[in-house]
N, C-alpha and C positions, 0 to 999 in steps of 0.2 A: 416456389411452393415447397413446404417442408416434406420430407419423405415420410413413409409410414411409420418408421421407427421413432422419429422425433415428433414431439407435440408441437402444435402451432405456436409460433413465437420463438422457437429455438434459435433460428438463424439470426434474428434480430438481437437476441440476448448474447449470442456468441460474438457478433460484431461489436456490441457495446462492451463486452469484456475485453476484446482486443484493443478497442479505443481507450478503455480505462488504463490499460498497460501503458499506452502512449502518453496519456495524461499524467500518470505517475512519474514517468521518465522526464517529461517536460517540466513538471514541478520541481524535480530534483535539479535539473539543469538550471532552472530559474534561480533556485536558492544558491547553488554552487557558483554561479556567475554574479552573485550579489545583485541580482536584478529584481528582488522582491519589492523594492520601492522604485522600480524603473518608471512606473506611473504612480504619481502621488495621490490619485483619486481612484474611485471605483463606481461603476464598472467601466467607465471610459478611461481615456488617457489624456490628462490635461484638458478634459472637457470634450474630447473628440473620440470618435469610434476607433481611430488608429493613432499612431504616434505622430505628433505635429511635425510637418515637413516644410510647408510653405512659409514665406516670411511673415505673413499675416498670422498664421497659426503659431509660429514661434514667438511672435510678439504677444499674442494672447496668453501663451503659456508663461512667459516671463512676467507679465503683468499680474496674473492671477496666482501663480505659484513661484514667487521670487525665491523661496527657500529650497526649491527643487529644480535646478537647471536641467534642461532636456538632455538626456543621453540616449540617442536614438537606438543604439544596440541593446542597451538594457531595457528600454521601453518596448522594443519589439519582442525580446525574450519573454517579457511579462504578458504582452498582449496575445502572442501566439498561444501561450498556455491558456489564457482566458478563452480564446476562440475554441480551442479543442475541448476545454472543460464545459463550455456552454453547449457545444454540440452533443457532448455526452449527456448533459442534463436533459436535452430534448429527447434523446433516444430513451432515457429512463422514463421520462414522462409518457412516451409512446408505449413502453412496456406496461406501465401502470394502467393506461387507458385500455390496452389490449386485455389485460387481466380482468378489469372491471366488466368489459363487454362479454367476456367468456366465463364470468363467475358462475359457479355452480356446475359447470361442465366437467366431465370426468378428467381428473389429473391436472387441472389448471390451478397452479399456485395463485393465491390472491394476496395473502398477508406479506409474502416476501417482496413482490413488486411494489406494494404500497410502502413497505419499510424502506426499500431502496429510494423511493421518491422522497421520503422524509429525510433520509440521510443526505441526499444530494442537495436538498434545500438548505439543510444545516451547513453543508460544505460551502455553499454560496455565501452564507452569512460569515463563516470563518474566513473565507477568501477576502471578504470586505474588511473584516476586523484585522486581518493580517496587515493590510495597508493602513487603515485608520489608526491602529494602535502601534504603528511603527515597528513591526516585526517583534512584538512582545513574544518571548519564547514560549509561553504557555499556549498562546493562540497558534503560533506556527506549528508546534508539535501536535496540537489537536487537529489542525488542518491536514497535516501529513497522515495522521491516524485515520481521519475521515476518508482520505483518498484510498488508503489500503482497505478500509472497511467496505467502501463502494466496490472496489475490485473483487474482494472476497465474496460479497453477496451476489455479484453478477455471475461469478463462476458457479456458486451454489445454485443459482437459478438455471444456468445452463445444464448442470448435472441433473436437476429435477426435470427439466423439459426434455432431456435427452431420452429418458425412459429406457435407459440401457443397462443400468447397474443396480440390480435388486440387492437388498441387504443379504448378508451372509451370516451363517451360524458360526460365530467366532468367539473365542474366550473373552470374558468380560475384562480380563487383565489387559488384553490388547487394546480395548477401547479406552481404558484408563491411561495407558501409555500415550495413545493418540491425543487424548484431551490434554494431558500434561504437556506434550510436545507443542501443541497449538498454543496453549496459554503462554509457554515460555517464549515462543517465537513472537507472539504479539507484544509481550513485555520487552523483548529485545528490540523490536522495531520502535517502540515508544522511547527506549533509551537512545536508539540511533537518532530519532528525531530531536531528542533533547541535546545530544552531542552536536548535531548540525545547527540547531537554532541558537546555541550558545557558543558556536565557533570553537568547539573543543576537539575537533578531529585531529589537529596537529599539536595538541597539548603534550603528547609524548611522541618522540620521533625515533625511538629505538625499540627493539624487540629482543628478547621477551621482557626486558626490564623497561623502566621509564625513568629518564634522566639518570641512567646508570644504576638505578636502585630497584630492588624488588618491591619496596613499599615506600614510594617517595612522599614528600610533604603534600598533604591533601586537605582541602577545606570542604567537607561534605555539607556542612550547615548552609554555606552560601551557594555551593554548587547545586543543591537541591532545595533551594528556598522557593517554594512554589507560589508564595504570596508576595513576591517582590513587587515593588511599585511599577507602574506603567510609564514608559517613556523615559527621556524624550525621544530617543532613537536607538534601536538595538542593532543597527547595521554594523557588523564587525564585532558585536558583543560588548558586554560591559563588565564581565567577571574578571577577577585577577587570575594569575597563573595557577595558584593552588586549587581554586575552585574548579577551573577547567580540567585540571589534572584529575580531580576526584570524579568528575563526570566521565572522562575518558577511561579511567581505570575500572569504573563500575561497568561500563560497556564491554570492556575486555573480559571481566569476570562473568558477565552475562553470556558472552559468546562461548566461554568454556562450559558453562552449565547447559546451554542449548546443545552444544556439540555432544556432550556425554549422553543427554537424554535422547537425542535423535539417533545416536548410534544404537542405543538400547531399543528404540522403537523399530529401527531397521532390522535388528536381529529378531524382534518379535514378529514382524511382518514376514520375514523369510521363514520362520518356524511355522507360521500359519498358512503357508502355501502361497504367498504373494511375493515371489522373488523380484518380479519386475517393478512392482511398486516400491519395494525396499531399495532396489537399485536406483530408481529415480530419486528417491529421498536422499540417498547417499551422494548422488551426483550434484543435486542442488545444494546440499550442505557443503561439499568440498569446494564448489564454485564460490559460494559466499564467503567461506573462511579464507580462501585464497585471495579474493578481492579485498577483504578486510586487511589482511597482512600486507598486500601490495599498497594499500592506501598509506600505511605507516612507513614502509620502506622507501617508497618513491615520493613521499610528502604530498599526498592528496592530488595526483594528476586528475584533471577534469574527466577524461573518459573513464578512468577506473572508478572515480567517485560516483559518477552517474550509474555505471554498471553495478556498483555495490548496492545502490538503491533498487535497481532492477533485480538483482539477486535476492534481495530481501523480499521483494514482491513474489518472485518465483517460489522461494521457499515457503512463503505463506500460502500460495495457491496449492502447492503440493500437500501441505498439512491440511488444508480444507478438503482436498480431494481424498486424502487418507481417512479423515474422520467421516466423510460421506460414505466411503467404501466399506468401512468397518462398522457402520451404524447398526444399532440393534434392529432386528426384524420387527420388533414391537412398534417401532415408530412408523412403519410403512405398511401396516396391515391393510389400510384402505387402498393404497396403490397396488399392493400385491393382488388383492381381490379383483381390482379392475383389470389387471393383466390376465388373471385366470379367466374372467368372463370374456375377455377378448380372444382368449386362446393363444396368447402370445408366448407363454412359457419362457420368462426371462433367462438370459444366459448368466452363468456364474463366472464368465471369463474375467480375467483381471482388467483393471482400468489401464488402457493403453496410454503411453506417454503423450501421444498426440492429442488425447482428449483433455489434458489438463495443462499442458505446457503452452504459455503464451508465445506467439511467434511475432509479436509486434515490437520486440526489443530492437 
């Protein structure tokens, strides 16, 4: 049972948020181990609920999917990701049902849980298309963005149900910095997805130059050709070296822009009397930049590459939390009135790191 401070459904939303972190990391692990086509069909695996193991099952798989020999390790990587994602979908369905049953009651969000349900349904469709369209980069990137969107919306739902952080009277300039930082981080995550889906992470293996040059040969037209044809199979990528270099270098430049803006945002937060929130932002930023540099220096080791995806998720969660914390009081008049009627008198304390940092890494 939820405590008096948190609204009903908070603990379920928090658990779903932590599970979403695990799903994001499992998705990254699946991509990075080249297991996206470990099961050539959807939602099952060679027509089974798990990876074929018995002689009869293997014979069935060979007869019905002759173009896709069974690789048990890759198959299980894909299926474990699907099991966790399916469980998350059921939790989000439960949150939506809970919201519908409590609609109209004080402080119960309705549109946000329903939006989450719509997003997770779309995610299931993108998961299917990722397989049926043979890892088409556009779909893979959209699927990654859908996962991060689900995670962000779940955190936002947790913050709203926590009933703990009333809006503050802060300069409009700070809110503009926060929105800009969030937009740039979302764009950088999209670029990261494009790097991953086009296998461009090791297009440059030196720093700070690329192929020993500050501005190497790059093919932006093909690197960002968003209407490229579908198929036959994008496992391993189909772009040439110059196109992959263009994608990689764009991601590097994006990282530079994000770093500069987030440093400015941290300065603004500190000046507004929110030093712990500024410190958390700087810590997440330094972690992510360090992981990105390590990916290049050590040639994309699997643990570091997965952690880089997790770092992106953490940075996004921090930016969502920052934007929630500095939101305008005008958007929460109804919630504030409800608190006054209840005599709760919300605290102006800063958002503690434990309230926004996922521990499921």
